[in-house]
N, C-alpha and C positions, 0 to 999 in steps of 0.2 A: 172915067176916073174912079167913080165910086165902085164900079164893078172890078176894075183892075186892082184897086186897093183891097178889096174883100177877099179875093182868091188867095193871096199870100198868107193871110191869117188862118184861113180854114185849112190850108195845106200843111201848115206848120204845127197845128195844135195836137195832133196825135203823137208825134215824137216827144213833145214836152210832157204830155200826160204819162207816157210810158216811163220817162225818166223820173218823174215825181214818184210814181208807184214803186219803182225800183229802189229809190233812196229810202222810201218809207219802209219797205220790206227789209232792207238791209239794217236799218236802225232797230227794227223790231227784233231781228235775229241777234244782233249784237247785244241789245239790252237783256234778252233772255239768257244768252250765254254768260253775260256778266252776273246775272242773278244765280245761275247754276254754279258758277265758279265761287261766288260768295258763300253759297250753301255748302259746297264741298270743302271750302276752306275753314268752316266752323270747327273749332277745337272742342270736341265733345267731352274730353276729359275736363276741360275748364268749365264746361256747362254742368257736368256732374258735380263738380266742387261747388259751383254757385247754387245748384239745386239743393245739395245737402246742407249748405250753410243757411239756405232760406227755410227749408222745411224742418230742420233740426235746431233752428235758432231758439234761444230761450224766450224771446218775445212771442214766438208763434207756437212753440211746442214744449209741453211739460211732460216728461216721461213718468212723473209720479201719478198722473191722472190716467186711468184706464180708458181704452177706446169706447166709443158708443156702441150700443147694441145693433142688431140687424136693422138695415135700412135707416140708420141714424136715429133709432129710437133710444129710449132710456132703459131698455132691457139689458140683460147680462151680455157681456162680450162672449162670443163663441170662438173657441179655439179648436181647430182640427188637429188631431195627433196621429202620427204614424211612425213606425220604427222598424229597424232591420237588425236581426240578430246576426252578428258577424262570427262569433265563436262562443264556445262554452269550455274554457280551459280546465276547470275542475268542478266536480260534483262530490262533495264530501259527505259520507254517511256518518262519520264520527261527530262532526260539528253541525250536521244537518243544515248545510248551506250549499249554494252553488255560485259560481262566478261566471260572468258573461261580459262580452264587449258588444255594444250596440251603437247604431247610428240613430239618434233621436231627432225627430222633426216636429215642429209646431208651426201652424199657419193660422193667421187671423187677419181681420180687416181693420185698418186704422185710417179713417178718411182724412185725418189731419196730415197724412204723408203723401197725398196725391201730388203729381207733378206732370208737366208737359213732356211727352215722349218724342217730340220733334218728328211727327209723322212716322212713328215706329222705329226711329233711329236708336232710341234708348229703350231697351227691353226691360232692364231693371238696374237698380243701383245695389252695389255690394258693400257691406260693412264687415269688418273683422272684429269690431268692438261692439258686442251686444249691449253694453251699458248705455249706448246713445239713445236707445228706444225703450219704450215700455215693454216689459217681459212678464209673461204669466208666472205666478209663483208656484209652479209645480214642484213636488218632491216625491221621492220613492219611499213609501212608508215602511217597507220591509228591508230597507238597505242596512247593511252592517258596515261596509266600507265602499268607497268610491273615489275615483280620480279622473281628471281630464287628461287628454293627450296633447302634449306641447312639442312634439318632435315632428318636423323641423320647426314648424310654426304652430300656434294653437289651432287644433282641428275644430274650428267653429266659424260660421259665417251667418250673416243676416242679409237677406235680399229684400229690397223694397221695390214693388212693382208700381207702374204709373197709376193704377186704379186704387192704390193705398193698401194692397195686400202685402203682408209681411211674412216671409218664410225664414224660420230659425232652424238651423241644423248644427248638430254637435256630436262628436264621438266620445263615448263614455265607457269606462270599465267599472263594473259594479260587482260587489259581493253581497248576495241577498240570502235571507233566511228561507229555509224550506223545511217545515215540519214533516217528518217522514214516519210512516207506519211500517215497521220492519218485521211484522209477524211472518211474512212469506219470504223473507230474505234468504237466499239470493234469487228467488223466483218471483220477485215483486215488481210492481210499477209504482212510480212516485209522481204525484201531481205537485208541481212547483208553480208559484205565481210571481208576477211582477205587478206591484200595486203603485199607481200614480194618483196623487191627491193634491188638490189645491191647499196651500198652507194657510193663507190669510183671507182670500176672497171667497165669500160664501156663494151659494148657487144664485143668489140675487144679483151678483155682480160678475161672476165668471162661471162658464160652463165648458167642460171638456167633452169632446165627442170624437169618435173614431172617423178618420177620413174615409170617404166612400171609395170602395174599390181596393181590395187587398191592403188593409191598414197594417198588417203584420207580415213581414217578410223574413225569410231565413236564407242565409248564404248557401249556394248550391254545393260548394266544395267543403262544407263544414264536417268535421269528424269529432265525435264525442268519445272520451275515454270510458270504456266499460258500460256505456249507455247508448241507447238509440232514441232519438226524438221521434216518438210515435205519432203525436199530433199536437197541434196548438190552436188556440182560439182567442179572439178578442171579445171581451165582455165588459159590462158595466157593473159598478158596485156603488155602495152608499156609505158615506162617512158622516156620521152624526155625532157631535159632541155637545157639551153644554154651552158652547159658543156659537153653535149654528150647524147647518148642513153644508157639506162641501162636496164639490163634484169629484168623481172618482172613476178611474179606468183600471182595467185589469187584463192581464194576459195570462192564460192558463197553459202550462207546458206539461205534457205527459211524457215522462221518461220511462223507457222499458230497459231493465237491466240485461246486459248481454251475459247469458248463462255460460257460454263456452269458456270464458276465463275462469269461472269458479269450478267448472267441471274438471278442468285441467289442474288447477292449483289446489283444490280442496277435496273434491269428491273422489277422484281416482286415487290420489295418495292415501286417503283414509281407507279406501277399500284394500289397497295393497298392504297397508300395515295390518289390517285385520287378517288378511289371508296369510301373511308372513307369520303372525302369531300362531296360526294353526299348524305350522311346520313342527312345533314341539310335540304334537300328537303322534308323529311318525318317528320320533327319536326314541331310543331305548330309555326305559324308566330309570336305569342306573346312570345315564349320562346327565348327572345333576348339574355340573358347571355349564354345559351347553344349553340345557333347557332353561335354567335360571337366567343366564345371560340373554337369551333370546326373548324371554318373557319380560324382563325388566327393561331391555332396550326398546322394544316395541311399545311398552307402556309409557316410558318417558318421552318417546318421540310423539306419540299420540297426544300426550298431555301438553307438550310444547306446541304442537299444531293447534290445539284448542285454545291455548293462551294467546297465540298470535292472531287467531281469528277474532277473539273477544277484544283484543286491544285495538283492532281497527274499527270497532263498532261502539256506539255509545251505550252506557249502562241503562237498560230499560227494564221495566217491571214485568214484562211479559216474555213468554218463550218464543224464540224465533225458530224458523225451519232449520237453520243451520245448527242451532243448539240441540235439536232433537237428533240430527244426524251425528254430530260429534259425540254427544252423550251416549248414544247407543254403540257407536264404534269403540269408544273408550270402555264401555261395559264389556263388550266382546273380548277386547284385549286383556282386560283385567280378569275376565272369566277364564281365559286360557291360562293365565298365571295361577289362578286358584285351582284349576284342574290339575296342574302339575303337583301342587301341594297335596291334593287328594291322592293322586297316583303315587307320590312318594310315600305317603302314609300307608296306602294299601300295599305297596311293595315291601315296606318294612314289616308290616303285619303278616304278609305272605311268607316272608323269610322266617319270621318267628314261628309261624305255624309249621313250616317245613322242618325247622329245627326240632320242635316238639315231636313231630311225627317220626323223625329220625331217631330221637332218643327213645321213643316208645317202641320202635321196631327193635332197637338194640336191647332194650330191657326185656321185650318179649322173647327175643332169641336166647338171652341168658336164662330166663325162667324156663324156656323150653328145654334147654340143655340140662338144667337142674332137675326138671321133671323126668326127663329121660333117664338121667342117672339114678333118680330115686326109684323109678320103675324097675330098672335093671337090678338094683340092690335088693328091692323087695322080692323080685322074682327068684333070685338066687337064694334068699334067706328062708322063704316059706316053702312049704311042701306043695306037691301037685294037688293035694286034696283041698287046699284052701284057695284055689284059683278064682272060684266065684266070689268069695269074700273080698279077695284082693281087687276084683273088678268093681265091686260096690264102693270099696274105699277109694279106688281110682276115680270113680265118677264124682264122689264127694270132693276129692282133692281138686279135680278139674273145675268143678263149679266154684269152689272157693278161690281158685286161681283166677278164673275169668272175672269174678266179682271184684277182685283186688286190683285189676288192671286200671291204670289212670286213664281218664277221659280228657279229650281236648275241650277247651272252653267253647260252649255253644254247639257241641256236636251231639247228635242223637246217640244213645248207647248202642244201637244196632248198626250205626253207620261207621264205616271205616274210611271212606273217601267221599268227597262231595260229588264225584262223578256218578256214584250209584244213585244219588238223589235225583239227578237229572234223568237218568234212565227210567227210574220209577215214575217220575212226573210225566215222561213222554208216553207211558202206557196207561195214564190215568184217565184218558178220554178227552182232555182239553186240547183239541186239535188246533185252535187258533194260536196258541203259544208254543206248540211243539217245534215249529220250524225255527222260531227265534231262539228257543232254548237249545235246540240241537246245534245251531250255528254258534251260539255263545259258548257252548261246552267245548268247542275246539280250542278255546283259550283258557287253560287251567287256572292262571293267576288272575286275581281280581284287578290288579293294576293294568294288565293288558286289556281286560274287558272294558275298563273305564276309557282307555285310550281309543279303543276301537269304536265304542259308542260315541265318543266325542268327535271322531272323524266324520260321523254322519250327522249328529245332532247340530253341531255348530254351523256347518254350511247350510243346512236346511232351514234353520231358524233365521239366519242372516238373509237368505233369499226371500223368505216370507216377509221379513221386515222391509226389504227393498220394494217388494210389490205393494205393501201397505203405504210406505212412505211416498213413493212416486205417484201412486194412484191418488192419494189424498191431496198432496200439494199441487200437483198438476191440475186437478179438478178445481181447486180454489183459484189457481191462476187463470183458468178459462172463465171462471165466474167473474173475475175482475174485468174481463174484456167486455 
C-alpha cells in the first residue's frame, strides 16, 4: 500500500514543476513587457516642461546670481566664446568702419540647472527666451550700430544640457569702428578688430576665454567688396578702468585691398588723360581753338577725377599714395596747357621777327636801288679822271649806309639769320651738343622747337615718375607683409 501510493506522487511531480516554471517565466516576460511599454509611453515633452518648471522655478533658481566657479568653487565663472563670420557687407574708408554678420556663441557651466536625462533620452533642453537664465554681460566695445535678426522668428536659442552646461547662440549684425592708416591707399592693408568685454562683472566674478579648437570661423562662400580677408586671429586683451579690471577678448582681421578695381577705375583713366593732353604737342601752333579746348577739357576732367577720389576718402593730415599719383598727373596736364601758352607766345614772337626781317629786306632793297641810282648819276656827272676819288667816296657812303641799317632786337650786328649761329657753333669744337643743335636747326621757328622738345621731355619724365612711384609704394607694400 505504501509503495503503491508513493509511485503516483513521484511520477506526477516533474510535469507539475515544469508547469510552475512555465507560468513563472510567462509572468516575468509579461511584467518586463509592461515596464517597457510604460517607458515607451512616457511623454518626454511633458517631462521637459516639468524639468524646466522645476529647475527654473523662482524658489530654486535666481537668474540674478551668477554661477559658481570651476568645480563648484567661489572662483570666477568661466565662459567659453566662439563665433563665426557670416559676411562683411561693407568696409567704409570714408567712415572708417566695417559691418559684419556673425553667429555668436557662449558656453558656461551652471550646476543649478542639472537634470535627469532619462538614460540618455533627453540630450538637452532648448529655450528661445534667454531671459529665463543667467547671461554673461558681454558687449562689443567698438560697436557703432547693431541689431538682432527676427525673421521669421528671433534667431536665438539657449540649450541646457543634463550636466548643467548652457549654450547660448545668436545671430547679430554689427557696424564696428576700424581706425585706418591710408598712407599707402590703395596699395594698403587694414587691421580691423572685434572687441568683446564684460560690462559689469570684473575678472574676480567672470572670465571670458576662447573655446579650444577653432574658436573663430569664417563662412567658406563669403565675398568681400574690394577687399580680401588675408588672415584672422583670436587674441586676448585687457580692459582696466577706475572701477576694476574686466575680461576682454579680441579678434584681429587683416583686410588686403583688391588693387584691380583701382587700377581700372583710377590709374588707367589718369594715364589716358595725361597722354591725351600730349596730343596738343602734335597740333599746329596756329590751331588755337583746338589746343585750348583739348588742354582745358583734360584739365577739368582730371580735376573732377581728383575731386571724386577725395570725396570717397576721409580728410586726413598726411599724404596718401593716391594723392601723389593724382597730383602729378594733374601737374602734367596743367604743364601741357602751359606749354601751349609758351608756344603761342613764341609763335607770335616769331611772326613779329619775320615781319621785322621782311621790312628790313624791303628797306635794304630800296636803299640799294637809291645807291645804284646815286652811283649811276655820279658816274655820268664826273669825269674819268676822278674815278679813284669817286671810289673813295663810294666806300665812305657804303660804310655810312651799313652803319645806318636797323638791327633786330637781340641780334648780333654781324648776324643776319640765326641759322648762321648754329653753323658757327657746330664748328666750334663742342661735339657733345653738335648733334642736338643740328637736329634742332631743322625747325627754324622757336614755337616748333618747343613742341618737338615737349614731345620727348613729357613722356620721358612721366615714365621716370612711374618707375619711382611703383617702385617706392610696392616696396612699402611688401614691407607691410
